[in-house]
N, C-alpha and C positions, 0 to 999 in steps of 0.2 A: 309651678305651674301657673300658666296664665289666668287671670280671673275672668273666665268666659261668662259666668253668670252675672258678674258685676257690669260688664260691658252690656250685656243683653238688658239689664235694668236700666243702664244710663241711656241707651237708645230708646227704650220704651218709655222712659219718664220724659224724653224730649220730642217724641213723636208727634206730639201737636202743638210743640213750641213754635213760635212764629219764625219765619226764616230770618237770617241775619245777613246783613251786607258781608262783603267779604273780609273788612276789617273790623267787623263788630265783635264785641265781647261776650263769649259763651260762659255762663257761671254755673258751676256744679257743685255739689257736696258729697264728701267721702269721709268714711269712718275707717279709723285704722285698728284692725282685728289683731288678735294675738298672733295670727300666723303670718302678719306683715312686719313683725318686729326683728330686730337683730339682738345679738348678745347684751347690748347696752339698754334694752327694754325700750327702744324707739324705733320709728319707721325706718326700716332698711334702706340704704341708698337705692339699692336695684328696685326694689318695690316702688319707691319714689317715681323713678322712670316709668314703670308700668301703670302707676296712678295717672301718670301725665297723658297716657293713651286714653283713659277713660273721659279725659276733657277734650283731647284733641280730634277724636273721631265724631263725637256729636257736634263739635264745631264744624267740621267739614261736612256733615250731613246738613246742618242747619244753614250753611252758607251756599249750599248747592254742589258741592264739590263731588260728594259720593255719587250723586246722580250722573254726573258727567263722566267719573271713572267707570261706572257700570256701562253707560251707553258707548264709550270710546274703547272700551277694553283696556284702560289703563290702570296701572296700579301707583302706590305711593310709598315712598321710602324715606327713612331719615338719613342724611348725609353729614351731620354733624350736630354737636350740642355743646352747651357750656352751661353748667349748674353752679349755683350758690347755695349754700345750706347755712342758716342762720338762727333757726330755733328748732328745738326738739318737737316732734309730734309722738305722743304716747299712746299706748293701748287705749282703745274706745274713744279718743278725742275724736271730734269731727273737724274737717278743714273745708274751708270755701276755696275752690279753684277757680281761677280766672284764666280763660284761654283765648288767644286773639292773634290775628295775623298782623304783623308790623311792617311788613314791606315784601318786595320780590325784586329780584334782578333777572337777567336773561334766562337763568337755568333753575335757580331756586327761590322757593317761598320760604320766608322767615316767620317764626312764631314765637310768640313769648307767653310763657305759662307761670303762675305762681301759685302757692297754697298759703292760706291765711288762717289764722285764729284769731278771730276779732279784729284788733287793729294791728296785730302782729304778722309780719311776713315771715313764713318758716322757711320757705325756699323759693327759688326762681330758676327757671331755665329759658334758655334761647336755643331754638332748633333751626337747623338748616334741613329744608324738606325738599323732596324732588318727586315730581310727577313721572312715572316711567311707562315706555310703550314697548311695542317689539323692537324698536331702533334704538332705545336706550333712553335717555331723559329727554322729556317733551319740553319743549322752550316753552316758558311761562306765558309769553305772548300768545301762543296756541291754546293754552290752558285757559286763560282769560276769555279769549275770544269764545272758547267752548261754552263758557259760564255766560256768556252774553255780556261780557265786560270789556269796554274798550278805554282807550285813554292810557295816560302814563301811570306807574307805579306810585304809590304815595311816598314822600320823602323818606328815606331810611333814618330812623333814629340814629344820631351820633354813637351812641354806645354799641349799637348793634353792627354800623359800619366799621366802627375800630375793631370790633371782634372778627369780622370778615376780612380786614386788612391784616390783622394780626395772624389770623389762621391761614392765609394766603403765604405767610413766610415759614410756615411749619413744613419740613421736608415731607415729602411723600414719594415712595414708599419711605417709612422710617429706617434709619441706619440700623444694621444687625448688630 
């Protein structure tokens, strides 16, 4: 079940937070509860992705994207992701989540998020996100203009560009 109350809490907790630039970092804190764990007594990999929603949506709100989505009647969707898991998150542990936009191209916005226990990075994800409208994907140039931003996208980090390039080689639709 989607953690609606956690999302409401995260949005309420950040309602008076200062705005962020589109590439600013949103920091939030999350506790792993017993219903978040898997058979190995650690944060379930599917719940990890849901936790990332709890950082990504407040980031979009603080950066001004949520207001633009509402005004324009647009939505937002995920179009790809790559995750690394490196350290366990156990029941009742609290993690610090860092969420930020790392760049964009003609169609997609790329986000990087990570969860930390102290100086240890537990996991990290890079997402490809798209803003959608009645006609399909809204070009990022149009999205940024609606947010009052102009100018070129920041230079894409090399590791993100490598993921984009590798993913472009992946067949779609997949073979049966």
